[in-house]
LOZA-729238 format. One record per residue (C-alpha): x, z, y; residue in one letter. Coordinates in steps of 0.05 Angstrom, whole numbers, plus 5000, padded with zeros to 4 digits. Last residue first. Layout:
<recs>
XZYa;...
</recs>
This chain:
<recs>
397177215526x;399276815585x;404276285599x;405876125676x;409675455692x;412275385762x;412974965822x;415275235889x;412174805919x;412674295973x;409973675934x;409373255994x;407973156068x;408573656125x;408573156188x;405273586243x;400573286282x;399272616308x;393572756353x;396572666427x;398771976399x;404171656427x;406471216363x;413071406326x;410072056296x;403871726276x;406971526209x;408472206183x;401772426215x;397971936163x;396072466116x;399872466049x;398572305974x;401172665917x;401472425851x;403973015807x;406572775738x;408673265687x;411773015619x;412773485556x;418273465503x;417674055453x;411474405435x;405574105464x;401974065530x;394773785545x;389974305526x;393474905557x;394574455623x;390374995668x;390474755737x;393875095800x;393574825868x;389875505897x;388775085952x;385474435967x;384273785945x;386573755873x;385773235820x;385773405755x;388373395687x;389272615671x;392772435614x;400072185609x;403272765574x;400973185632x;397572895694x;396173245756x;393072875821x;394373145887x;392873235962x;395573366035x;399873696029x;401774085968x;403274845962x;404975255900x;404774755844x;402475265790x;401774975718x;397575435677x;398575585607x;394076025568x;397976175500x;397176115423x;400575395426x;406275555473x;409275915417x;412875285399x;417075265462x;416674745518x;421174265536x;420873965608x;420873195636x;418473275711x;415272635748x;413372685822x;409472065845x;409671945917x;403871695958x;402671436029x;405271656096x;413471466110x;416371706180x;420772246153x;421971866088x;427371526114x;431172116096x;428572746061x;426173216112x;419072896115x;418572916047x;417073706050x;419574075990x;420373975908x;426273685902x;428772875910x;429972335858x;429171615865x;429171055814x;426370485850x;425970355934x;425369755969x;426769916046x;424369716109x;428169746175x;424269826230x;422569306283x;427068936338x;433369356313x;438269206368x;433369606418x;436670166385x;442370186439x;443169426473x;438268836465x;438668596528x;444768166520x;445568106446x;447568656406x;454768686379x;454269166316x;457969626272x;454969966213x;453370616185x;447870726131x;447271446101x;445171446031x;438771876000x;438472025923x;437771575866x;443771155884x;445070385891x;451370285910x;452569805859x;447669355885x;445969615957x;442768955981x;442468876059x;436968356076x;437068066146x;432067706195x;433467466259x;433666706252x;431466816181x;434067046112x;441367306133x;443767616066x;448268236071x;451468456011x;456367926019x;458768386081x;462668816027x;460969546036x;465670076066x;464670776047x;462371346100x;456271436053x;454470696054x;459170306108x;457769616145x;461969226189x;460768646239x;453568596249x;450868096303x;445768096352x;437868166350x;436168486291x;429668456237x;432468856177x;430568886105x;433669436068x;434469335993x;435569845933x;432970465961x;433071095918x;431371625962x;429471326024x;435671156066x;438571416131x;441071166192x;447371016229x;449270586291x;455570416324x;455469926381x;460969486400x;465869406459x;465368736499x;463669036573x;460168486602x;454968986636x;453669546602x;447769896638x;444169306609x;438368966645x;435868256614x;432267776665x;424567656643x;422667056602x;416067366578x;415567656507x;413568416530x;413068346606x;405468536602x;407369206570x;405969206500x;399969196443x;399368536405x;393168186379x;389768356449x;383768816448x;386769276503x;387768626541x;394568416569x;395068246648x;398167526648x;404767466683x;405066966748x;408066276724x;416266226725x;418465786781x;422666356814x;426366496755x;424367196732x;426167976751x;422468616741x;421969236782x;416469736758x;413470386784x;410670966774x;407071556805x;404572116753x;396772086749x;397172056669x;389872176645x;388772246569x;382672726567x;380872936497x;387972956469x;392372896525x;395673656516x;400173456460x;403072906505x;405773376555x;406673076620x;410073416685x;410373276755x;415073386818x;412572986876x;418472316889x;422072426954x;424771856965x;425571296910x;431270946901x;434170256877x;440870016850x;441669306808x;449069086797x;449268326780x;451468006716x;452467346708x;450266626731x;449866656810x;443166946842x;438966686895x;433567186913x;426067156923x;422367736931x;425367907006x;430268307038x;434368646983x;439669057013x;446868876993x;451269306948x;450868786888x;443168796892x;440669356932x;433469606931x;431770236977x;425370596985x;422770306920x;415070076915x;411270436874x;406370066829x;408669396811x;414868956838x;416068286813x;423668016836x;423267256838x;429966866818x;433166246850x;439165946813x;445266026783x;444666076705x;443066636658x;442067186707x;443567856682x;441668566712x;445669066716x;443569816718x;442670356770x;436670796789x;435671366836x;430171866840x;430372266906x;426372966894x;421373296851x;422672916784x;416072536772x;417571846790x;416271446723x;419470776717x;416070336660x;410070116707x;406869636659x;402970226629x;401270066557x;393970086533x;391169986461x;386470506474x;389771196450x;386371846451x;379772206461x;377971996535x;382571476577x;388871206561x;393071366620x;400271226611x;403971056550x;408971666557x;411371796487x;417271356495x;417071006559x;414870236558x;412470016492x;413569246493x;420269296544x;422169976514x;424270556543x;430570936567x;433671186626x;441571426610x;444072046653x;448071946719x;452472566748x;455172376811x;461772136835x;460771486832x;454271456885x;456371116941x;457071307019x;451470807038x;447171116978x;448371806999x;446671647071x;440571307063x;437571847015x;438872427067x;440173087020x;435073667029x;429773276982x;434673416920x;437672886889x;435372616822x;439972066775x;438271526732x;441971046684x;438270396659x;437070006602x;438270536554x;434670266494x;428070266461x;426569726408x;427570186353x;427070966362x;432871336394x;438371856377x;445871886416x;452072176406x;453271976336x;456072466283x;461772536234x;460372786162x;466372476134x;470272046183x;469371316205x;474070996244x;472870656316x;478270376357x;477770406428x;480069736466x;473069506486x;468670066497x;464970436434x;457570556447x;453771056409x;448471036362x;443571476315x;437671096299x;429771256287x;424870806251x;427970736186x;422070556140x;418670716071x;412470356055x;408069896091x;404369526047x;404668766064x;400268166088x;401968306166x;397568446225x;401368396289x;401068936307x;402469536265x;397670046225x;390869746225x;393469066227x;388168786186x;392968616123x;396569186142x;395769526077x;398770286084x;398370596015x;405170555987x;407170865923x;413971125918x;415371315846x;419371975843x;424072325791x;423673105809x;430173415830x;431374185814x;426674725796x;420974755754x;420475565751x;418875735676x;414576465679x;413576805614x;408977295588x;403577375641x;397777805615x;390477565605x;385878195620x;382878415557x;376878065518x;371878575498x;368478655567x;361878555539x;360877935585x;353177775570x;349477105551x;343076995591x;336476825555x;331976375592x;329076135657x;334675775695x;338176085752x;344575625778x;350975885815x;354875395851x;361375645883x;366275615939x;373475705948x;376775995999x;376576675967x;378976495896x;374276485845x;372476965784x;367177375810x;364277785764x;356477885752x;350778225768x;343277945752x;336478205784x;331678765801x;328278805734x;334878885706x;340578435683x;348578605660x;355778345665x;353477645658x;356977055618x;356776355658x;353875775627x;357875125645x;355474505681x;360373905697x;359473535756x;366773435771x;367873795838x;360373985840x;361974475790x;355574795770x;356275505749x;351275745700x;346676375695x;340776405646x;335176825672x;334477315730x;334577215807x;335677785857x;343477635851x;348978155851x;356078075852x;361678465824x;368578315855x;374178035817x;376077525866x;375277695940x;368777365968x;368976766018x;363976415991x;356976275950x;352375755940x;345976005902x;340775535864x;334875825834x;331075445782x;323575385760x;321974835816x;328474895860x;328975555897x;334875485945x;339576045962x;345376056015x;351076666010x;356376886046x;361577406028x;363478106043x;359278746023x;364879055978x;360779055913x;357778375944x;350078325951x;345277715943x;337377695954x;337178465980x;332778985945x;329279206015x;330179796062x;336880006046x;339279376042x;336679206117x;339979866142x;346979726107x;346579036140x;345179376207x;351279806212x;356179296249x;350379266301x;350579986316x;353679896382x;348179506400x;343380036394x;337979966334x;330380046341x;325880176279x;323880856291x;320280876356x;319880036348x;313079856329x;308980406363x;312380396430x;312579636425x;304279646417x;304080186467x;308479816516x;304579176513x;298279586530x;301579906588x;303779206620x;309979366667x;311378626668x;307777986664x;300078006653x;299277706581x;304877306583x;309677786566x;313978306595x;319378846578x;321278636510x;326579146482x;333279186496x;339179206448x;337379096374x;330379096349x;328079156274x;321378966245x;320179056173x;313178826144x;308379346122x;301579006149x;301979346209x;308579116225x;306778386207x;300978506254x;304678776313x;309578126303x;303977696309x;300778006372x;307478046407x;308277256396x;301177256425x;303277556485x;309277116489x;315977456500x;320377786544x;326978186541x;329178056471x;336278346455x;336378176385x;329278206350x;329578166279x;324178066232x;324878326154x;321278106093x;321377326109x;317676806067x;319776146079x;316175426056x;312275316122x;312076026150x;309476656108x;311577276139x;311977766088x;308878456075x;304978156014x;301677606059x;302377516133x;300876796157x;305576486211x;303675966262x;305276506321x;312676596289x;313275836289x;311675736359x;316276396379x;322076046349x;325276276283x;333176316269x;333776366196x;337376926157x;342176996099x;344977716084x;352277666053x;355978116096x;359077626137x;352977206147x;349077876178x;355278036218x;355277376250x;347677446261x;348278096302x;354377916347x;350977206361x;344377546376x;347578066423x;351577586462x;346477186468x;345477276551x;339977426602x;340577166668x;335176636665x;329977196646x;322976906626x;326076276599x;331576686573x;327577196537x;322576656509x;328176266479x;332876766445x;330976526373x;327877136339x;331777256279x;328077216209x;331177596151x;329477526078x;332076856052x;330076306004x;330575536031x;326475065988x;327574495937x;332274035940x;337473905996x;342674395972x;342974025907x;344273335939x;348373495987x;353573885947x;353573335894x;355072825956x;360273275981x;363773325919x;363172575908x;366672495979x;372272945950x;373772445894x;373071885945x;377672275984x;382472295927x;383771505925x;383371586005x;389672046005x;393071576045x;388371516100x;386970796116x;380470816075x;376571356106x;378172036146x;378771656209x;382972236251x;381472266301x;377572436366x;376971666378x;382471236365x;386370596383x;393870506380x;395170516307x;395869776306x;388869676329x;385470286291x;379669856276x;372969906250x;374470636246x;370371166206x;371271846238x;365172296247x;364072406181x;356572506170x;354872976117x;347973106102x;346373856081x;347674356134x;344674956116x;350075526143x;353275416069x;354174736083x;357874856147x;363575326119x;363474936054x;364974276091x;370374676140x;373974986081x;374174276043x;376773916096x;381774376116x;385174396050x;383773626035x;388173506097x;388173316167x;395173156198x;392072526240x;388473006284x;382473436277x;378273176334x;372173036302x;369373406239x;363973256217x;357073106243x;352673516201x;345473286198x;340073796167x;335473466120x;327673356100x;325473656159x;320174226143x;318674496217x;321275156195x;326674986152x;329474406186x;329474806254x;333275376211x;338474846194x;339774676258x;340175386278x;344375596226x;348774936241x;350075136314x;352475886284x;357575536235x;360575076286x;367275296264x;373675096297x;379074616281x;376374016327x;368573936324x;363074066280x;357273716307x;349773876304x;344273736270x;336273616264x;334673106205x;327872826214x;327772926280x;323473206327x;324373916314x;330873806359x;326573906416x;323174556393x;329274876388x;332574666444x;326674976492x;327474726564x;331774076549x;337674616542x;334475266543x;337075626487x;344575466496x;348375556432x;343975166391x;348174486407x;347674536478x;347373856483x;344873466427x;347473246357x;341772876325x;338972526261x;333772076249x;332971966166x;327571386154x;320871406118x;317171006161x;312271396189x;317471926197x;322171456238x;317071146287x;313571816295x;319872166310x;320471656371x;313771746392x;313772496382x;319972646430x;317872356496x;310472436516x;307772926466x;314073356454x;315973316531x;308873536549x;309074106503x;316274336530x;313774326598x;307174696582x;310775256550x;316575296605x;310275396654x;307175946615x;313676276608x;315676216680x;308976456705x;309377076651x;316077256676x;314177256747x;307477656742x;311478296765x;312778036831x;315777456864x;322277426834x;325176706847x;326076036832x;320875896777x;316876376810x;316375946873x;310875556836x;305676026834x;300775726890x;301475096849x;300075306774x;292575376780x;288975736718x;286775636659x;293375546611x;291774906577x;286874546623x;289774816687x;297074596667x;295073926648x;291273856712x;296574166764x;301573766715x;299073066727x;304472756768x;309573066717x;313873636738x;320973926707x;323974446744x;324374956688x;328074446651x;328373746624x;334173286642x;334472886582x;341372586569x;341372676492x;348572826462x;347872346403x;341372146383x;341971826315x;338871226276x;340271336197x;336270736172x;335269956177x;338369576117x;331469246098x;330268986162x;336068476152x;332568206093x;325868046131x;329667736184x;332568176250x;330368126324x;323068476318x;325369016269x;331069176314x;327369146375x;322569576357x;327870186353x;329970026425x;325669686477x;318769846444x;321270576417x;324070716487x;316670526521x;312570906477x;317471576489x;317071526568x;309371266573x;306271946603x;312472016648x;314872746632x;322972586639x;322372066695x;325472336757x;323672196823x;322772756874x;317673346885x;316373836940x;315274616941x;315274957008x;316775756999x;315576217050x;317876917053x;315177447089x;317378057125x;311878547137x;307178667192x;303377987195x;301977617252x;306777087225x;305676417262x;305875827222x;307275127243x;307574567185x;309173847202x;307573247157x;301573047200x;298573707204x;299774357166x;297275057178x;291874987127x;297174897080x;299275617084x;297275957021x;299176637019x;301176906950x;301777626977x;309077766980x;310277206985x;308276557033x;305975936997x;306475187020x;304974726959x;305573996937x;310273686986x;311072976971x;315372787027x;318873427057x;315573797114x;318173787184x;318774487210x;315175047256x;316175717230x;314476217281x;316676947283x;312277587304x;313477997238x;319777677204x;320477017169x;324976867110x;324576127103x;325575737025x;325775067011x;323974866935x;324974256891x;320974006831x;322673376797x;317972866762x;314672436818x;315371706785x;318471216831x;323370936790x;319071026724x;312870586750x;318670156788x;321369936725x;329170086726x;328070686684x;325370246627x;330969696620x;335270256640x;335170596571x;335869906535x;342869826559x;345869766626x;350470406623x;345870796679x;341671146631x;345171306568x;343271056503x;349070586495x;353971206510x;352771536442x;346471196409x;348871246346x;346070596309x;343370486249x;345070156177x;343170476109x;346570326046x;343170095982x;348169575965x;343569005979x;341269296041x;348669366074x;349268566060x;342468506099x;345368946154x;351068616161x;347967916174x;343368246217x;348368586254x;352167916263x;346467536293x;344868126338x;351668126364x;351567386379x;345367496417x;348268046460x;345868766444x;352169046437x;357768586462x;361168116412x;366568446427x;365369156444x;361269506485x;365769986517x;360670356546x;361670646626x;363471336638x;362672116628x;355372076646x;352171416659x;356270906703x;356870556772x;358369886800x;366070046797x;366070306720x;369169656695x;373469546747x;376070316743x;377570326671x;382670836680x;379471346728x;372471176706x;374171306635x;371370866578x;365171086533x;366070906459x;360670506414x;357070806345x;354370486288x;351570956241x;353570756170x;349871016101x;350171116032x;357271216023x;359871515965x;366271175958x;364070525919x;360270255981x;365470426025x;371169935995x;365269355992x;363569576063x;370669476094x;372168856068x;364768596086x;366768826158x;373968466157x;370067846133x;364767826191x;369867976245x;368668476304x;373568426361x;378768946358x;379069746383x;371169846385x;365269846329x;365970566310x;362370726249x;359671386245x;358971666186x;353171686126x;356872076066x;352172136010x;346072445991x;341671755994x;342671415929x;340771875870x;346272415848x;350572275794x;353972905763x;347673365790x;342072815779x;341472955699x;341073725711x;337273735776x;331473435742x;326673305804x;319773605806x;322374145855x;316974265902x;320874035959x;324073415928x;329073125975x;329072496025x;335872166020x;331971546013x;324771646034x;323970806055x;331070576040x;328469985988x;321969796043x;324369146049x;324669095975x;316869315966x;314868816017x;319168245987x;316668415914x;309468415938x;310767745979x;313367415919x;307667745874x;302567325925x;306666725923x;306966675848x;299266785844x;298866215900x;302565815848x;299065975789x;292465835813x;287266265835x;
</recs>
């Protein structure tokens, strides 16, 4: 064999190895053959964040994708699951006109999903992901829904699927003795049976007609069972989906592109499997597995037909589930499992609805990472317990946690950490942050926000948090889960008795969790496969000492026999609520079953009212794995080789806590990767006691390793406070902008700048000609508005009882008019119009006149004709009932106007009363109020093009066109007064204006106009010079706006500020001048003197409250990054006697920035070092 051949063989081998670089990435070691200590600080790849990457909002750009990949690859991110949004049928009417799946047709992005251009881009990007060991997959949300035009429809639109008989239906008729039933049978009738008696009436049919005369002496109910098309149990369903979806990625990508494949995700699976599912070979399949013909018993799937009913339902549900597993779930699972890939899910029901997909527990066991979402600001603890239980019992490598959508732009580290810990202690161990947006499109695109990644001001600290999450995910994925308690998942009960509920189950398991007793839910299939040894149920890697049945009304007979075996061999079986009343042996009223139940539960049944005492009952029967002195706390225990890892939280500080493990005890700090030995109180044959020293909201990892522990001999007395030094007064500040607008994420058009403090809201007032304006200390202007908005019109509402035409004819001068403000770009403030689902979609309703006052709405203004000629009036939306120009009715669209101002009055009769509250428009942003628009153009002006949601500008279509100007001031040559506050330490202000500034004041004192420099057509810089101060200044100006730019529209953009040497006290920086709308960072600096005695004491810096995150430095050295309370750090080793400098770098959320963007998710703008701040000395 020559060297050339050898080289090529080796090259192929290397390519093969590299193409499998993501195989088993993120798969943990079950047997514990991994060095936890050396991997804890920097875990191997596969345990980092795998966010949903929403490829909507803007056209995909490869350079932009690479920018984002570069940022993410340095931030504990190991995968990306690309997602697409669905549109709204009431908003995106044209797109959905031909039909859609579920909530709405997909917004497939640009380039469109699955197009040739998309595949090319995907291949390039996947190749680059692979080079960084980052997996790239698809979240099938929307694109995986039938009727949305993608790969699922490729399968379902073929004739063998379209016509497949897969759905049962039942028509029933009550027939009294002597009555005749004469009906035409439905097509595809399966069975005709009368009950009671199970009478087969098929022999009374001929040519599709049933004729039956009841000669029986009792009332009968006739059930006609027939089928219609439905594909769920088609024998090739799963395999065909693999061919058109997953295989296509392998076939479309080159060798390098295939290397990046991982982290596909099933999102809200639309698979309508239930008790009425059928398949064309069901009769044969059922009989071969259950030994009897199902046809005469099918009525039991709808109604009670006797004591056998629950048996039929359980048997049928089992066969439906088995066929679904074989024909749908398993082929998809095998594709991922055979390749060692992570395949996650968040499917309907999320574990709270056991009958989703007929058997939710079994359905989600066919994912390598079963999981669920954790939405908004609630908790999905229960759901995550179900997901992790499935992972434990079916030996799935990970539990996927989709976290945390719809929290809002004010989401901070405090809430993030609390929620992450709550769901990790429930067993979630693969973090998928819901929000990673390719684009926020100038702040006007969102999908159940926030995006927690690089746009967030606290991103520098978020990377620290993501490392924390990565360490937690790593260690809580290894080894095997340990708990003593198994709780029956209520699938059987609810399949047999659909009216059964789960209230008792959730009350029970909530109580167990809160009392520090961990548990798994267990399904009947797992229980039936269990072995009983040493008084324990051995299932997969789990060993349970206690089995609890919570209001289980029915069981498979095999399940009951296994429970009985467990009981007879010394296991503990407890029932809460009702005992089972039926099994699959013969159904209800089975004396043999009743005998078994009586033996097991005669002394082991707990009434529902005693649920709160169940934890004490259990701890009296076994030595618990974990216990808290006051019986309150949560725990998760994993056995990893010879080490025992406990995660604990929600424990009051100072409690003694017990672990049923022994050896040396260490605290593993996932925030910094540091491992510290913990002294114990005592250790016996039962286990170990230690004193808990963390705060209630903090979680801790305790690791037991073989060895001799160190003891806390209680010789050290509690530290006593000897001195408190409040850090009051002002702090020096450095403003550190974070909002990089390179790609237009925060404002369009995109600009190569970091957005810092800005004035966006202005006080203003019009001073008519002849009136003198004098500035006085403390004076306030009458009106307030945001840049670009103006009172272009005035309006009034008249009661419906008045005759509108008469009022208009008689004049309106004595009526009370109020200003009507809007922006030619953004329409009416905070009223952008319908957006669709889950936030803004880059749309501004062109109809800026909102008709919701419940009366006659009248508007008046003046329109300016720049020259004498013909003009065209363009109307959109509701047409006014009356429209007058200079007192004459407008009767046609083309109007002749002379140069100058013309009075325009238009009115809408009897408008409906409506309301719109922005904060309530989160998940479903629909605004159905009637609207209108009236705009004038030169008669020969081209028709106005509609704006598109992906345009490079967000605006009404009238914006930046040559429409005629409106003004309520006509040609009054008066002046406008404007006022706004600066940020602390402002040196230069940069303004974009339409008009002329006449005079300037700073803090009520005149400033020379020489300080104002024009640097462009409408661009000005104001240099404060000697007027610079470390505090906040009030800027006042008198101006003459151009026609059409009155009010705050004089400012066409925010006033930008360059700051240096500012000072502010601790507190919400939203209250400090132009920081009101500032999202970013501020470094607080305080210089203090500390006494000599400081060396012999413990010194704590207590920051009070902080929002959102902070980094503390003392004398130039970093102490810590704090993502959540308590915002306290030990600075003993950093301070010195005499002069000390304390720095607290605080990053905010994006809430401040979003206050002038009409997002329902903008949240509360609380930012900064809130305090109170103090230094406490102890001895």
